[in-house]
mmCIF file of the N, C-alpha and C atoms, coordinates in Angstrom:
data_MODEL
# 
_entry.id   MODEL 
# 
loop_
_atom_site.group_PDB 
_atom_site.id 
_atom_site.type_symbol 
_atom_site.label_atom_id 
_atom_site.label_alt_id 
_atom_site.label_comp_id 
_atom_site.label_asym_id 
_atom_site.label_entity_id 
_atom_site.label_seq_id 
_atom_site.pdbx_PDB_ins_code 
_atom_site.Cartn_x 
_atom_site.Cartn_y 
_atom_site.Cartn_z 
_atom_site.occupancy 
_atom_site.B_iso_or_equiv 
_atom_site.pdbx_formal_charge 
_atom_site.auth_seq_id 
_atom_site.auth_comp_id 
_atom_site.auth_asym_id 
_atom_site.auth_atom_id 
_atom_site.pdbx_PDB_model_num 
ATOM 1   N N  . MET A 1 1  ? 72.900 9.033  96.118 1.00 0.00 ? 1  MET A N  1 
ATOM 2   C CA . MET A 1 1  ? 72.505 10.425 96.094 1.00 0.00 ? 1  MET A CA 1 
ATOM 3   C C  . MET A 1 1  ? 71.042 10.503 95.673 1.00 0.00 ? 1  MET A C  1 
ATOM 4   N N  . SER A 1 2  ? 70.240 11.306 96.337 1.00 0.00 ? 2  SER A N  1 
ATOM 5   C CA . SER A 1 2  ? 68.816 11.414 96.019 1.00 0.00 ? 2  SER A CA 1 
ATOM 6   C C  . SER A 1 2  ? 68.602 12.266 94.774 1.00 0.00 ? 2  SER A C  1 
ATOM 7   N N  . ASP A 1 3  ? 67.394 12.189 94.195 1.00 0.00 ? 3  ASP A N  1 
ATOM 8   C CA . ASP A 1 3  ? 67.070 13.008 93.024 1.00 0.00 ? 3  ASP A CA 1 
ATOM 9   C C  . ASP A 1 3  ? 67.203 14.487 93.335 1.00 0.00 ? 3  ASP A C  1 
ATOM 10  N N  . ARG A 1 4  ? 66.831 14.865 94.537 1.00 0.00 ? 4  ARG A N  1 
ATOM 11  C CA . ARG A 1 4  ? 66.907 16.286 94.911 1.00 0.00 ? 4  ARG A CA 1 
ATOM 12  C C  . ARG A 1 4  ? 68.356 16.761 94.935 1.00 0.00 ? 4  ARG A C  1 
ATOM 13  N N  . GLU A 1 5  ? 69.260 15.960 95.459 1.00 0.00 ? 5  GLU A N  1 
ATOM 14  C CA . GLU A 1 5  ? 70.665 16.343 95.492 1.00 0.00 ? 5  GLU A CA 1 
ATOM 15  C C  . GLU A 1 5  ? 71.235 16.461 94.079 1.00 0.00 ? 5  GLU A C  1 
ATOM 16  N N  . GLU A 1 6  ? 70.843 15.549 93.182 1.00 0.00 ? 6  GLU A N  1 
ATOM 17  C CA . GLU A 1 6  ? 71.323 15.615 91.807 1.00 0.00 ? 6  GLU A CA 1 
ATOM 18  C C  . GLU A 1 6  ? 70.794 16.861 91.110 1.00 0.00 ? 6  GLU A C  1 
ATOM 19  N N  . ALA A 1 7  ? 69.564 17.243 91.364 1.00 0.00 ? 7  ALA A N  1 
ATOM 20  C CA . ALA A 1 7  ? 68.959 18.392 90.704 1.00 0.00 ? 7  ALA A CA 1 
ATOM 21  C C  . ALA A 1 7  ? 69.610 19.693 91.133 1.00 0.00 ? 7  ALA A C  1 
ATOM 22  N N  . THR A 1 8  ? 70.163 19.740 92.340 1.00 0.00 ? 8  THR A N  1 
ATOM 23  C CA . THR A 1 8  ? 70.766 20.980 92.814 1.00 0.00 ? 8  THR A CA 1 
ATOM 24  C C  . THR A 1 8  ? 72.269 21.034 92.573 1.00 0.00 ? 8  THR A C  1 
ATOM 25  N N  . SER A 1 9  ? 72.835 20.011 91.962 1.00 0.00 ? 9  SER A N  1 
ATOM 26  C CA . SER A 1 9  ? 74.262 19.990 91.666 1.00 0.00 ? 9  SER A CA 1 
ATOM 27  C C  . SER A 1 9  ? 74.504 20.524 90.265 1.00 0.00 ? 9  SER A C  1 
ATOM 28  N N  . PHE A 1 10 ? 75.398 21.489 90.146 1.00 0.00 ? 10 PHE A N  1 
ATOM 29  C CA . PHE A 1 10 ? 75.727 22.026 88.834 1.00 0.00 ? 10 PHE A CA 1 
ATOM 30  C C  . PHE A 1 10 ? 77.111 22.658 88.878 1.00 0.00 ? 10 PHE A C  1 
ATOM 31  N N  . VAL A 1 11 ? 77.666 22.909 87.693 1.00 0.00 ? 11 VAL A N  1 
ATOM 32  C CA . VAL A 1 11 ? 78.984 23.507 87.573 1.00 0.00 ? 11 VAL A CA 1 
ATOM 33  C C  . VAL A 1 11 ? 78.826 24.941 87.089 1.00 0.00 ? 11 VAL A C  1 
ATOM 34  N N  . ILE A 1 12 ? 79.510 25.865 87.762 1.00 0.00 ? 12 ILE A N  1 
ATOM 35  C CA . ILE A 1 12 ? 79.511 27.253 87.330 1.00 0.00 ? 12 ILE A CA 1 
ATOM 36  C C  . ILE A 1 12 ? 80.840 27.506 86.630 1.00 0.00 ? 12 ILE A C  1 
ATOM 37  N N  . GLU A 1 13 ? 80.774 27.892 85.357 1.00 0.00 ? 13 GLU A N  1 
ATOM 38  C CA . GLU A 1 13 ? 81.991 28.162 84.601 1.00 0.00 ? 13 GLU A CA 1 
ATOM 39  C C  . GLU A 1 13 ? 82.587 29.494 85.010 1.00 0.00 ? 13 GLU A C  1 
ATOM 40  N N  . GLN A 1 14 ? 83.907 29.572 84.925 1.00 0.00 ? 14 GLN A N  1 
ATOM 41  C CA . GLN A 1 14 ? 84.614 30.833 85.134 1.00 0.00 ? 14 GLN A CA 1 
ATOM 42  C C  . GLN A 1 14 ? 84.440 31.675 83.884 1.00 0.00 ? 14 GLN A C  1 
ATOM 43  N N  . ARG A 1 15 ? 83.950 32.872 84.034 1.00 0.00 ? 15 ARG A N  1 
ATOM 44  C CA . ARG A 1 15 ? 83.836 33.799 82.911 1.00 0.00 ? 15 ARG A CA 1 
ATOM 45  C C  . ARG A 1 15 ? 84.471 35.110 83.320 1.00 0.00 ? 15 ARG A C  1 
ATOM 46  N N  . ASP A 1 16 ? 85.549 35.437 82.662 1.00 0.00 ? 16 ASP A N  1 
ATOM 47  C CA . ASP A 1 16 ? 86.232 36.686 82.960 1.00 0.00 ? 16 ASP A CA 1 
ATOM 48  C C  . ASP A 1 16 ? 85.455 37.857 82.365 1.00 0.00 ? 16 ASP A C  1 
ATOM 49  N N  . LYS A 1 17 ? 85.492 38.978 83.057 1.00 0.00 ? 17 LYS A N  1 
ATOM 50  C CA . LYS A 1 17 ? 84.783 40.182 82.637 1.00 0.00 ? 17 LYS A CA 1 
ATOM 51  C C  . LYS A 1 17 ? 85.377 40.702 81.337 1.00 0.00 ? 17 LYS A C  1 
ATOM 52  N N  . ILE A 1 18 ? 84.508 41.132 80.414 1.00 0.00 ? 18 ILE A N  1 
ATOM 53  C CA . ILE A 1 18 ? 84.935 41.776 79.181 1.00 0.00 ? 18 ILE A CA 1 
ATOM 54  C C  . ILE A 1 18 ? 84.441 43.216 79.228 1.00 0.00 ? 18 ILE A C  1 
ATOM 55  N N  . GLU A 1 19 ? 85.373 44.134 79.078 1.00 0.00 ? 19 GLU A N  1 
ATOM 56  C CA . GLU A 1 19 ? 85.039 45.558 79.072 1.00 0.00 ? 19 GLU A CA 1 
ATOM 57  C C  . GLU A 1 19 ? 85.018 46.027 77.618 1.00 0.00 ? 19 GLU A C  1 
ATOM 58  N N  . ILE A 1 20 ? 83.953 46.733 77.220 1.00 0.00 ? 20 ILE A N  1 
ATOM 59  C CA . ILE A 1 20 ? 83.835 47.257 75.865 1.00 0.00 ? 20 ILE A CA 1 
ATOM 60  C C  . ILE A 1 20 ? 83.606 48.752 75.968 1.00 0.00 ? 20 ILE A C  1 
ATOM 61  N N  . TYR A 1 21 ? 84.437 49.519 75.262 1.00 0.00 ? 21 TYR A N  1 
ATOM 62  C CA . TYR A 1 21 ? 84.297 50.974 75.319 1.00 0.00 ? 21 TYR A CA 1 
ATOM 63  C C  . TYR A 1 21 ? 84.858 51.589 74.041 1.00 0.00 ? 21 TYR A C  1 
ATOM 64  N N  . THR A 1 22 ? 84.635 52.877 73.864 1.00 0.00 ? 22 THR A N  1 
ATOM 65  C CA . THR A 1 22 ? 85.167 53.612 72.729 1.00 0.00 ? 22 THR A CA 1 
ATOM 66  C C  . THR A 1 22 ? 86.475 54.266 73.144 1.00 0.00 ? 22 THR A C  1 
ATOM 67  N N  . GLY A 1 23 ? 87.538 53.969 72.403 1.00 0.00 ? 23 GLY A N  1 
ATOM 68  C CA . GLY A 1 23 ? 88.848 54.523 72.711 1.00 0.00 ? 23 GLY A CA 1 
ATOM 69  C C  . GLY A 1 23 ? 88.970 55.972 72.275 1.00 0.00 ? 23 GLY A C  1 
ATOM 70  N N  . ASP A 1 24 ? 89.977 56.647 72.775 1.00 0.00 ? 24 ASP A N  1 
ATOM 71  C CA . ASP A 1 24 ? 90.142 58.074 72.494 1.00 0.00 ? 24 ASP A CA 1 
ATOM 72  C C  . ASP A 1 24 ? 90.544 58.357 71.040 1.00 0.00 ? 24 ASP A C  1 
ATOM 73  N N  . LYS A 1 25 ? 90.912 57.338 70.279 1.00 0.00 ? 25 LYS A N  1 
ATOM 74  C CA . LYS A 1 25 ? 91.232 57.505 68.852 1.00 0.00 ? 25 LYS A CA 1 
ATOM 75  C C  . LYS A 1 25 ? 90.046 57.113 67.961 1.00 0.00 ? 25 LYS A C  1 
ATOM 76  N N  . GLY A 1 26 ? 88.897 56.795 68.574 1.00 0.00 ? 26 GLY A N  1 
ATOM 77  C CA . GLY A 1 26 ? 87.704 56.477 67.809 1.00 0.00 ? 26 GLY A CA 1 
ATOM 78  C C  . GLY A 1 26 ? 87.553 55.021 67.416 1.00 0.00 ? 26 GLY A C  1 
ATOM 79  N N  . HIS A 1 27 ? 88.214 54.128 68.104 1.00 0.00 ? 27 HIS A N  1 
ATOM 80  C CA . HIS A 1 27 ? 88.058 52.693 67.875 1.00 0.00 ? 27 HIS A CA 1 
ATOM 81  C C  . HIS A 1 27 ? 87.163 52.102 68.964 1.00 0.00 ? 27 HIS A C  1 
ATOM 82  N N  . VAL A 1 28 ? 86.545 50.977 68.640 1.00 0.00 ? 28 VAL A N  1 
ATOM 83  C CA . VAL A 1 28 ? 85.839 50.201 69.646 1.00 0.00 ? 28 VAL A CA 1 
ATOM 84  C C  . VAL A 1 28 ? 86.881 49.291 70.281 1.00 0.00 ? 28 VAL A C  1 
ATOM 85  N N  . VAL A 1 29 ? 86.929 49.262 71.604 1.00 0.00 ? 29 VAL A N  1 
ATOM 86  C CA . VAL A 1 29 ? 87.961 48.525 72.317 1.00 0.00 ? 29 VAL A CA 1 
ATOM 87  C C  . VAL A 1 29 ? 87.313 47.432 73.157 1.00 0.00 ? 29 VAL A C  1 
ATOM 88  N N  . LEU A 1 30 ? 87.845 46.219 73.056 1.00 0.00 ? 30 LEU A N  1 
ATOM 89  C CA . LEU A 1 30 ? 87.450 45.108 73.912 1.00 0.00 ? 30 LEU A CA 1 
ATOM 90  C C  . LEU A 1 30 ? 88.643 44.785 74.785 1.00 0.00 ? 30 LEU A C  1 
ATOM 91  N N  . LYS A 1 31 ? 88.433 44.728 76.080 1.00 0.00 ? 31 LYS A N  1 
ATOM 92  C CA . LYS A 1 31 ? 89.521 44.476 77.026 1.00 0.00 ? 31 LYS A CA 1 
ATOM 93  C C  . LYS A 1 31 ? 89.083 43.396 78.009 1.00 0.00 ? 31 LYS A C  1 
ATOM 94  N N  . GLN A 1 32 ? 89.991 42.483 78.282 1.00 0.00 ? 32 GLN A N  1 
ATOM 95  C CA . GLN A 1 32 ? 89.695 41.416 79.235 1.00 0.00 ? 32 GLN A CA 1 
ATOM 96  C C  . GLN A 1 32 ? 90.936 41.114 80.057 1.00 0.00 ? 32 GLN A C  1 
ATOM 97  N N  . ASP A 1 33 ? 90.771 41.067 81.361 1.00 0.00 ? 33 ASP A N  1 
ATOM 98  C CA . ASP A 1 33 ? 91.834 40.640 82.272 1.00 0.00 ? 33 ASP A CA 1 
ATOM 99  C C  . ASP A 1 33 ? 91.566 39.189 82.637 1.00 0.00 ? 33 ASP A C  1 
ATOM 100 N N  . SER A 1 34 ? 92.566 38.335 82.476 1.00 0.00 ? 34 SER A N  1 
ATOM 101 C CA . SER A 1 34 ? 92.395 36.931 82.827 1.00 0.00 ? 34 SER A CA 1 
ATOM 102 C C  . SER A 1 34 ? 92.662 36.740 84.313 1.00 0.00 ? 34 SER A C  1 
ATOM 103 N N  . TYR A 1 35 ? 92.356 35.567 84.789 1.00 0.00 ? 35 TYR A N  1 
ATOM 104 C CA . TYR A 1 35 ? 92.594 35.250 86.197 1.00 0.00 ? 35 TYR A CA 1 
ATOM 105 C C  . TYR A 1 35 ? 94.080 35.272 86.538 1.00 0.00 ? 35 TYR A C  1 
ATOM 106 N N  . THR A 1 36 ? 94.940 35.191 85.507 1.00 0.00 ? 36 THR A N  1 
ATOM 107 C CA . THR A 1 36 ? 96.383 35.245 85.747 1.00 0.00 ? 36 THR A CA 1 
ATOM 108 C C  . THR A 1 36 ? 96.890 36.678 85.812 1.00 0.00 ? 36 THR A C  1 
ATOM 109 N N  . GLY A 1 37 ? 96.000 37.629 85.534 1.00 0.00 ? 37 GLY A N  1 
ATOM 110 C CA . GLY A 1 37 ? 96.382 39.033 85.571 1.00 0.00 ? 37 GLY A CA 1 
ATOM 111 C C  . GLY A 1 37 ? 96.846 39.580 84.234 1.00 0.00 ? 37 GLY A C  1 
ATOM 112 N N  . GLU A 1 38 ? 96.905 38.720 83.219 1.00 0.00 ? 38 GLU A N  1 
ATOM 113 C CA . GLU A 1 38 ? 97.282 39.179 81.889 1.00 0.00 ? 38 GLU A CA 1 
ATOM 114 C C  . GLU A 1 38 ? 96.122 39.930 81.254 1.00 0.00 ? 38 GLU A C  1 
ATOM 115 N N  . GLU A 1 39 ? 96.451 40.962 80.494 1.00 0.00 ? 39 GLU A N  1 
ATOM 116 C CA . GLU A 1 39 ? 95.431 41.788 79.862 1.00 0.00 ? 39 GLU A CA 1 
ATOM 117 C C  . GLU A 1 39 ? 95.441 41.566 78.354 1.00 0.00 ? 39 GLU A C  1 
ATOM 118 N N  . SER A 1 40 ? 94.267 41.351 77.782 1.00 0.00 ? 40 SER A N  1 
ATOM 119 C CA . SER A 1 40 ? 94.118 41.249 76.335 1.00 0.00 ? 40 SER A CA 1 
ATOM 120 C C  . SER A 1 40 ? 93.289 42.433 75.866 1.00 0.00 ? 40 SER A C  1 
ATOM 121 N N  . VAL A 1 41 ? 93.768 43.112 74.825 1.00 0.00 ? 41 VAL A N  1 
ATOM 122 C CA . VAL A 1 41 ? 93.060 44.277 74.299 1.00 0.00 ? 41 VAL A CA 1 
ATOM 123 C C  . VAL A 1 41 ? 92.953 44.134 72.788 1.00 0.00 ? 41 VAL A C  1 
ATOM 124 N N  . ILE A 1 42 ? 91.755 44.389 72.259 1.00 0.00 ? 42 ILE A N  1 
ATOM 125 C CA . ILE A 1 42 ? 91.513 44.365 70.821 1.00 0.00 ? 42 ILE A CA 1 
ATOM 126 C C  . ILE A 1 42 ? 90.904 45.703 70.437 1.00 0.00 ? 42 ILE A C  1 
ATOM 127 N N  . TRP A 1 43 ? 91.503 46.359 69.435 1.00 0.00 ? 43 TRP A N  1 
ATOM 128 C CA . TRP A 1 43 ? 90.972 47.615 68.909 1.00 0.00 ? 43 TRP A CA 1 
ATOM 129 C C  . TRP A 1 43 ? 90.315 47.300 67.573 1.00 0.00 ? 43 TRP A C  1 
ATOM 130 N N  . ILE A 1 44 ? 89.057 47.737 67.403 1.00 0.00 ? 44 ILE A N  1 
ATOM 131 C CA . ILE A 1 44 ? 88.319 47.467 66.174 1.00 0.00 ? 44 ILE A CA 1 
ATOM 132 C C  . ILE A 1 44 ? 87.915 48.797 65.541 1.00 0.00 ? 44 ILE A C  1 
ATOM 133 N N  . HIS A 1 45 ? 88.236 48.950 64.260 1.00 0.00 ? 45 HIS A N  1 
ATOM 134 C CA . HIS A 1 45 ? 87.815 50.148 63.533 1.00 0.00 ? 45 HIS A CA 1 
ATOM 135 C C  . HIS A 1 45 ? 86.285 50.152 63.462 1.00 0.00 ? 45 HIS A C  1 
ATOM 136 N N  . PRO A 1 46 ? 85.639 51.298 63.623 1.00 0.00 ? 46 PRO A N  1 
ATOM 137 C CA . PRO A 1 46 ? 84.174 51.345 63.601 1.00 0.00 ? 46 PRO A CA 1 
ATOM 138 C C  . PRO A 1 46 ? 83.566 50.736 62.336 1.00 0.00 ? 46 PRO A C  1 
ATOM 139 N N  . ASP A 1 47 ? 84.242 50.856 61.198 1.00 0.00 ? 47 ASP A N  1 
ATOM 140 C CA . ASP A 1 47 ? 83.729 50.276 59.955 1.00 0.00 ? 47 ASP A CA 1 
ATOM 141 C C  . ASP A 1 47 ? 83.682 48.750 59.994 1.00 0.00 ? 47 ASP A C  1 
ATOM 142 N N  . ASP A 1 48 ? 84.447 48.136 60.895 1.00 0.00 ? 48 ASP A N  1 
ATOM 143 C CA . ASP A 1 48 ? 84.533 46.681 60.956 1.00 0.00 ? 48 ASP A CA 1 
ATOM 144 C C  . ASP A 1 48 ? 83.625 46.047 62.011 1.00 0.00 ? 48 ASP A C  1 
ATOM 145 N N  . VAL A 1 49 ? 82.956 46.856 62.808 1.00 0.00 ? 49 VAL A N  1 
ATOM 146 C CA . VAL A 1 49 ? 82.157 46.326 63.922 1.00 0.00 ? 49 VAL A CA 1 
ATOM 147 C C  . VAL A 1 49 ? 81.051 45.388 63.433 1.00 0.00 ? 49 VAL A C  1 
ATOM 148 N N  . ALA A 1 50 ? 80.314 45.775 62.387 1.00 0.00 ? 50 ALA A N  1 
ATOM 149 C CA . ALA A 1 50 ? 79.221 44.922 61.896 1.00 0.00 ? 50 ALA A CA 1 
ATOM 150 C C  . ALA A 1 50 ? 79.745 43.562 61.431 1.00 0.00 ? 50 ALA A C  1 
ATOM 151 N N  . ALA A 1 51 ? 80.892 43.550 60.743 1.00 0.00 ? 51 ALA A N  1 
ATOM 152 C CA . ALA A 1 51 ? 81.470 42.283 60.279 1.00 0.00 ? 51 ALA A CA 1 
ATOM 153 C C  . ALA A 1 51 ? 81.914 41.428 61.464 1.00 0.00 ? 51 ALA A C  1 
ATOM 154 N N  . VAL A 1 52 ? 82.517 42.049 62.469 1.00 0.00 ? 52 VAL A N  1 
ATOM 155 C CA . VAL A 1 52 ? 82.960 41.305 63.659 1.00 0.00 ? 52 VAL A CA 1 
ATOM 156 C C  . VAL A 1 52 ? 81.747 40.685 64.352 1.00 0.00 ? 52 VAL A C  1 
ATOM 157 N N  . ILE A 1 53 ? 80.656 41.429 64.442 1.00 0.00 ? 53 ILE A N  1 
ATOM 158 C CA . ILE A 1 53 ? 79.444 40.889 65.067 1.00 0.00 ? 53 ILE A CA 1 
ATOM 159 C C  . ILE A 1 53 ? 78.949 39.674 64.287 1.00 0.00 ? 53 ILE A C  1 
ATOM 160 N N  . ARG A 1 54 ? 78.935 39.751 62.959 1.00 0.00 ? 54 ARG A N  1 
ATOM 161 C CA . ARG A 1 54 ? 78.495 38.601 62.146 1.00 0.00 ? 54 ARG A CA 1 
ATOM 162 C C  . ARG A 1 54 ? 79.384 37.383 62.400 1.00 0.00 ? 54 ARG A C  1 
ATOM 163 N N  . TYR A 1 55 ? 80.707 37.603 62.431 1.00 0.00 ? 55 TYR A N  1 
ATOM 164 C CA . TYR A 1 55 ? 81.625 36.491 62.683 1.00 0.00 ? 55 TYR A CA 1 
ATOM 165 C C  . TYR A 1 55 ? 81.450 35.923 64.091 1.00 0.00 ? 55 TYR A C  1 
ATOM 166 N N  . LEU A 1 56 ? 81.203 36.793 65.066 1.00 0.00 ? 56 LEU A N  1 
ATOM 167 C CA . LEU A 1 56 ? 80.972 36.318 66.439 1.00 0.00 ? 56 LEU A CA 1 
ATOM 168 C C  . LEU A 1 56 ? 79.698 35.491 66.527 1.00 0.00 ? 56 LEU A C  1 
ATOM 169 N N  . GLU A 1 57 ? 78.649 35.923 65.834 1.00 0.00 ? 57 GLU A N  1 
ATOM 170 C CA . GLU A 1 57 ? 77.402 35.156 65.851 1.00 0.00 ? 57 GLU A CA 1 
ATOM 171 C C  . GLU A 1 57 ? 77.591 33.783 65.212 1.00 0.00 ? 57 GLU A C  1 
ATOM 172 N N  . ALA A 1 58 ? 78.337 33.718 64.120 1.00 0.00 ? 58 ALA A N  1 
ATOM 173 C CA . ALA A 1 58 ? 78.620 32.429 63.479 1.00 0.00 ? 58 ALA A CA 1 
ATOM 174 C C  . ALA A 1 58 ? 79.457 31.552 64.398 1.00 0.00 ? 58 ALA A C  1 
ATOM 175 N N  . ALA A 1 59 ? 80.452 32.151 65.043 1.00 0.00 ? 59 ALA A N  1 
ATOM 176 C CA . ALA A 1 59 ? 81.304 31.396 65.967 1.00 0.00 ? 59 ALA A CA 1 
ATOM 177 C C  . ALA A 1 59 ? 80.501 30.907 67.169 1.00 0.00 ? 59 ALA A C  1 
ATOM 178 N N  . ARG A 1 60 ? 79.545 31.724 67.637 1.00 0.00 ? 60 ARG A N  1 
ATOM 179 C CA . ARG A 1 60 ? 78.702 31.308 68.759 1.00 0.00 ? 60 ARG A CA 1 
ATOM 180 C C  . ARG A 1 60 ? 77.905 30.064 68.399 1.00 0.00 ? 60 ARG A C  1 
ATOM 181 N N  . THR A 1 61 ? 77.325 30.059 67.199 1.00 0.00 ? 61 THR A N  1 
ATOM 182 C CA . THR A 1 61 ? 76.555 28.893 66.753 1.00 0.00 ? 61 THR A CA 1 
ATOM 183 C C  . THR A 1 61 ? 77.437 27.650 66.735 1.00 0.00 ? 61 THR A C  1 
ATOM 184 N N  . GLU A 1 62 ? 78.639 27.780 66.191 1.00 0.00 ? 62 GLU A N  1 
ATOM 185 C CA . GLU A 1 62 ? 79.573 26.659 66.143 1.00 0.00 ? 62 GLU A CA 1 
ATOM 186 C C  . GLU A 1 62 ? 79.990 26.224 67.551 1.00 0.00 ? 62 GLU A C  1 
ATOM 187 N N  . ALA A 1 63 ? 80.229 27.190 68.428 1.00 0.00 ? 63 ALA A N  1 
ATOM 188 C CA . ALA A 1 63 ? 80.646 26.866 69.800 1.00 0.00 ? 63 ALA A CA 1 
ATOM 189 C C  . ALA A 1 63 ? 79.554 26.086 70.536 1.00 0.00 ? 63 ALA A C  1 
ATOM 190 N N  . TYR A 1 64 ? 78.284 26.494 70.353 1.00 0.00 ? 64 TYR A N  1 
ATOM 191 C CA . TYR A 1 64 ? 77.191 25.763 71.003 1.00 0.00 ? 64 TYR A CA 1 
ATOM 192 C C  . TYR A 1 64 ? 77.090 24.339 70.464 1.00 0.00 ? 64 TYR A C  1 
ATOM 193 N N  . GLU A 1 65 ? 77.330 24.162 69.169 1.00 0.00 ? 65 GLU A N  1 
ATOM 194 C CA . GLU A 1 65 ? 77.311 22.809 68.606 1.00 0.00 ? 65 GLU A CA 1 
ATOM 195 C C  . GLU A 1 65 ? 78.422 21.950 69.205 1.00 0.00 ? 65 GLU A C  1 
ATOM 196 N N  . ILE A 1 66 ? 79.594 22.528 69.339 1.00 0.00 ? 66 ILE A N  1 
ATOM 197 C CA . ILE A 1 66 ? 80.716 21.800 69.943 1.00 0.00 ? 66 ILE A CA 1 
ATOM 198 C C  . ILE A 1 66 ? 80.392 21.433 71.389 1.00 0.00 ? 66 ILE A C  1 
ATOM 199 N N  . ARG A 1 67 ? 79.828 22.396 72.143 1.00 0.00 ? 67 ARG A N  1 
ATOM 200 C CA . ARG A 1 67 ? 79.471 22.121 73.538 1.00 0.00 ? 67 ARG A CA 1 
ATOM 201 C C  . ARG A 1 67 ? 78.394 21.048 73.621 1.00 0.00 ? 67 ARG A C  1 
ATOM 202 N N  . LYS A 1 68 ? 77.438 21.098 72.701 1.00 0.00 ? 68 LYS A N  1 
ATOM 203 C CA . LYS A 1 68 ? 76.359 20.111 72.677 1.00 0.00 ? 68 LYS A CA 1 
ATOM 204 C C  . LYS A 1 68 ? 76.929 18.714 72.415 1.00 0.00 ? 68 LYS A C  1 
ATOM 205 N N  . GLN A 1 69 ? 77.855 18.608 71.467 1.00 0.00 ? 69 GLN A N  1 
ATOM 206 C CA . GLN A 1 69 ? 78.495 17.317 71.166 1.00 0.00 ? 69 GLN A CA 1 
ATOM 207 C C  . GLN A 1 69 ? 79.288 16.826 72.364 1.00 0.00 ? 69 GLN A C  1 
ATOM 208 N N  . GLY A 1 70 ? 79.988 17.727 73.030 1.00 0.00 ? 70 GLY A N  1 
ATOM 209 C CA . GLY A 1 70 ? 80.775 17.354 74.197 1.00 0.00 ? 70 GLY A CA 1 
ATOM 210 C C  . GLY A 1 70 ? 79.904 16.855 75.329 1.00 0.00 ? 70 GLY A C  1 
ATOM 211 N N  . ALA A 1 71 ? 78.728 17.465 75.502 1.00 0.00 ? 71 ALA A N  1 
ATOM 212 C CA . ALA A 1 71 ? 77.814 17.046 76.566 1.00 0.00 ? 71 ALA A CA 1 
ATOM 213 C C  . ALA A 1 71 ? 77.268 15.654 76.259 1.00 0.00 ? 71 ALA A C  1 
ATOM 214 N N  . GLY A 1 72 ? 77.103 15.335 74.975 1.00 0.00 ? 72 GLY A N  1 
ATOM 215 C CA . GLY A 1 72 ? 76.618 14.023 74.604 1.00 0.00 ? 72 GLY A CA 1 
ATOM 216 C C  . GLY A 1 72 ? 77.638 12.929 74.840 1.00 0.00 ? 72 GLY A C  1 
ATOM 217 N N  . ASP A 1 73 ? 78.906 13.300 74.863 1.00 0.00 ? 73 ASP A N  1 
ATOM 218 C CA . ASP A 1 73 ? 79.970 12.321 75.086 1.00 0.00 ? 73 ASP A CA 1 
ATOM 219 C C  . ASP A 1 73 ? 80.110 11.943 76.558 1.00 0.00 ? 73 ASP A C  1 
ATOM 220 N N  . ALA A 1 74 ? 79.613 12.822 77.431 1.00 0.00 ? 74 ALA A N  1 
ATOM 221 C CA . ALA A 1 74 ? 79.814 12.608 78.872 1.00 0.00 ? 74 ALA A CA 1 
ATOM 222 C C  . ALA A 1 74 ? 78.929 11.512 79.403 1.00 0.00 ? 74 ALA A C  1 
# 
């Protein structure tokens, strides 16, 4: 395989759509439909949104480290 062919080869990950909206009871709602058609819904009280964001940011940092380690193993 030539260098050009290797440079244009890549993997596109499946990422399911996440819908975020305000529910009629005043909660922040996260909804995601999986490729299997199953629906996941999370209702978050507005007072908890800032804490959830902090936890998500920490989890993102950890997830990138895990992905980085996994890429090094390949």
